[in-house]
N, C-alpha and C positions, 0 to 999 in steps of 0.2 A: 728208659722207662716209657711204657706205652699207655696211652689213654684213648678212649673211644668217645667221640662226640656223636650223639644221636639227634638228627635234625627233624624238623616238622614237615617233611615231604612225604612221598609215597612210602608205604610199608615195605621194608626190604624183603628180599626173597628168603625162603626158608633156609637156604644154604648160608646166606649172610648172617642171619640171626644165629644159626648154630655156630658159625665161626666166632661171633662175638661172645657167645656163652662159653665156648671152649677156650678162648684166649685168656680168660682170667683177668683181663684188664679192667680197671674201673670205668664205668659208663657215666658220662655226663650228658644230661639232657640239654639241648639247645632250645630253650623256651618250651614251646608246645611239644617238641620231640620227646620230652620227658614222659608225658602222658602216653604217647604211642609206645615207647619202650616198656613202660610199666604195664601197659595193657597186654603185652606179649610175654609177661612174666620175667622181664629183665630187671635186675636190681639197679636202680639209678642212685649214684652216690650224691649227686648235687645237680641243681638246675641252674644254668647260666643264661644270661641275656637280659633283655629289657623287661622280661616277665609279663608281657602284655597278652600272652596266649595261654596262661595257666591260672589256676586258682591257688594262690600262694599258701593259703591256709591248709590245703590238702597235702602240702609237702613239709609240714612241721618244721619250718625254719631251715630246710635244706636247700636254700636258694642263695644266689649271689647276683645282685643287681649290677648289670654292666650297662650304664645309662648313656654312654657316649653315642650320640646319633650320627656321628661322622662316618661310622662304619656299621655294617649289618651285624646281627647277632653271631653269625658264624665266625667272622673275622675276630670279633671281641673274645669269643670263646677259645679260638685257637691261640690268641695272644695270652689269654689267662693260663692255659695249660703250659705254654712255653715258659711263661714267668715262673710256674711251679716246678719247672725242671723236666717236663715231658719232652722227649726227643723223638718219639714216634706217635703220631696222631692219626687215628683211623676215623674216618667220617662215614656214617651210614645214614640212611633215610633222607638223603639229599636230593634224590631224583623226583621228578614230577613237578607239577605246578606250571606257571607261565614261563615263556622263554627267558624273561628277564632274570628269574630266580636261577635257572639252569646256568646261564652265562655268569650270573653273580657268584655262583659257587667257585668257578674257576678264578674269577676276579678276587675272591676271598683268599685263595691260595697265593695269588700274586701280592696282595696287600700284606699278608702275614710276614712276620720277621723270619730271617734265616735261623738255622740252628735246629730244625726239626724236619724229619721226613713226614710229609703230609700226604695221605691217600684218601680219595673218595671211592667207596665201594659201590659199584653199579650192579646190575643183574648178573652179567657174565664177565664184566671187565672192571678194571680199576684205573683211576686217573691218579698219577703220581706227580707231585710237584718236584721239579729239579731246580734248585736255587743255585745260582753261580757261586755264592759264598760258601756253599756246602760241598764244593768239589764236584767232580764228574760222577757219572752213573755207569755201572757195568753190570750186565746180566747176560746169561746165556739164553738165546732164543732158538727154538727148534727150526729146522729148515722149513721154510714156507709159513712159519708162524707170523701172523700179522701184528703190527703195532703202529701207532701213529705218534708223531711229535709235533706239537704246536708251540710256537713262540708267543708267549703272552707279552713279553717285551722284545721289541725288535733288536737284533744284533747278530753277531756271527755265531754260527752253529757248526759243531763238529760231530759227525756220526761215522763210526768205523765198525766193520764186522757185519754190516747189513747188506742187503741186496743193492740198495741205493745209498751211497755214502755222501756225506757233505764234508768239505775240507775248508772250514772257515767261511762258508757261504753266508751272505746276508739273508736272514729269514725274519719276516714279520708274521703276524697272524694271517696265515695263508693255508689254502688247501694243499699246498705243495707237500706238507708233512703227512698227509693222509695215506695210510696203508703202505708202510714200508714192510719189508719181510726179513725174518731171520734167516741165517744160512747154516744153522747148527753150530755156530761159533759164538764167542763172547762179543756182545755189542757194547761199544763204549759211546757215551753221549755226553756232551757238555756244551754250554752256551754262555754267551756274554750276559744274557738276560734270563728271566724266569721262563722255564720250559714246562710243558705238561706232556707227560708220557701216558698214552692210553694203551693198555695191554690187557691180556686175558688175566682173570683172577687165578 
């Protein structure tokens, strides 16, 4: 089951908005992201978060207060959807803002429980969370197609089928994972810790 979380960052590109509309998946506003989605004509099923960036009365009771301040609204919203049985979570409107927010989005994917494919949609690329408890990742990459792998949690990483392979190499958060290339074959990726795959949309 797929759900969309719309964050309170920059307005997504037209192609991302069109993809959300065509997906048919329910859209949940992450606090102020609900207003931005609504302003683009997107139907918002519910608003999640600490609700400090919206006028609750404007949402006619379609809100869920997630008040734990140990984590940001995105982490809490991801966890809420996983709790409801969503196993594919698409995040839009997360770009923009200060560097802390940008890095915090990746940190949110690290903080979130396993059991769901989580993706952040950027202008031309997508960041996919690869959790070790969810098994390995496989996809075909065209010859010369760029992708990057970043280890949010340090550990051993395996990459096969790419121009530059790793065979259980220790990898932490490092530029070493920047701009690998597909070979026209299936690329297999797995790691001991949480990885972020950045690839084209």
